[in-house]
C-alpha positions as a printed Julia matrix, in Angstrom:
95×3 Matrix{Float64}:
  0.04   0.04   0.03
  1.39   3.37  -0.95
  0.4    6.93   0.16
  0.31   9.91  -2.15
  3.88  10.83  -1.1
  5.1    7.39  -2.31
  5.82   6.31   1.25
  5.37   2.66   1.83
  3.57   1.47   4.97
  3.49  -1.99   6.47
  0.28  -3.31   7.95
  0.5   -5.13  11.29
  3.14  -5.22  13.96
  6.61  -4.11  12.95
  9.94  -4.59  14.81
 11.81  -1.43  15.39
 15.59  -1.32  14.54
 17.37   1.13  16.74
 20.83   0.77  15.15
 20.51   3.74  12.78
 18.32   6.04  14.88
 19.88   9.09  16.43
 19.32   9.61  20.15
 16.54  11.85  21.17
 17.19  15.32  22.59
 15.54  14.44  25.96
 18.15  11.9   26.79
 20.48  13.63  29.32
 22.39  10.58  30.59
 25.35   9.17  28.74
 27.5    6.1   29.52
 31.07   7.03  30.33
 33.74   4.32  30.49
 36.36   4.39  33.28
 39.22   2.82  31.29
 41.24   1.92  34.42
 38.5   -0.36  35.58
 37.5   -2.0   32.17
 38.83  -5.49  31.69
 37.35  -5.86  28.12
 35.08  -8.82  29.1
 32.48  -7.67  26.53
 29.32  -8.09  28.61
 28.27  -4.56  27.74
 28.8   -5.36  24.01
 26.48  -8.37  24.22
 23.86  -6.51  26.16
 23.67  -3.21  24.17
 20.3   -3.2   22.34
 21.58  -0.45  19.95
 24.84  -2.19  19.15
 26.92   0.93  19.69
 29.6   -0.59  21.96
 32.79  -2.12  20.44
 35.99  -3.55  21.73
 39.15  -1.72  20.63
 41.46  -4.58  19.72
 44.61  -2.59  20.32
 43.8   -1.27  23.78
 41.37  -4.1   24.89
 39.07  -1.47  26.13
 35.51  -0.79  25.15
 34.35   2.3   23.09
 30.82   3.72  23.0
 29.52   5.42  19.83
 27.26   7.78  21.77
 25.74   9.49  18.81
 23.38   6.55  18.5
 23.34   5.45  22.16
 19.79   5.29  23.63
 21.08   5.92  27.21
 19.16   2.93  28.46
 21.86   2.1   31.11
 21.97  -1.61  30.48
 25.72  -1.53  29.78
 26.21   0.13  33.17
 24.13  -2.43  34.92
 25.73  -5.48  33.42
 29.35  -4.26  33.84
 31.1   -6.79  36.17
 33.71  -4.12  37.16
 31.31  -1.15  37.28
 33.52   0.56  34.68
 30.63   2.28  33.0
 28.89   5.15  34.77
 25.85   6.96  33.55
 26.58  10.63  33.6
 24.15  13.58  33.36
 25.25  15.76  30.39
 23.74  18.83  32.03
 25.72  18.41  35.21
 29.35  19.43  34.74
 30.33  18.26  38.19
 30.08  14.53  37.34
 32.48  14.61  34.46
């Protein structure tokens, strides 16, 4: 089915893919990695619903591509070493 603007719509339930969707402006929290604590176990990588966390093979530390991060906090919750901290972007004192 097509609309007048040639935009195709699917009928019925549709899964949402978060990988290519920029983060909303309302999101104030961001995950920040404390490199000294990170052991590179990869639990955060496996748990990230947006797929924005990678392991730097050279440093063996994680990197978060925060442009597409949804700030859900799952990575912070699953980190075994608590090396990911959710920081309020509007609060300069936490950085």
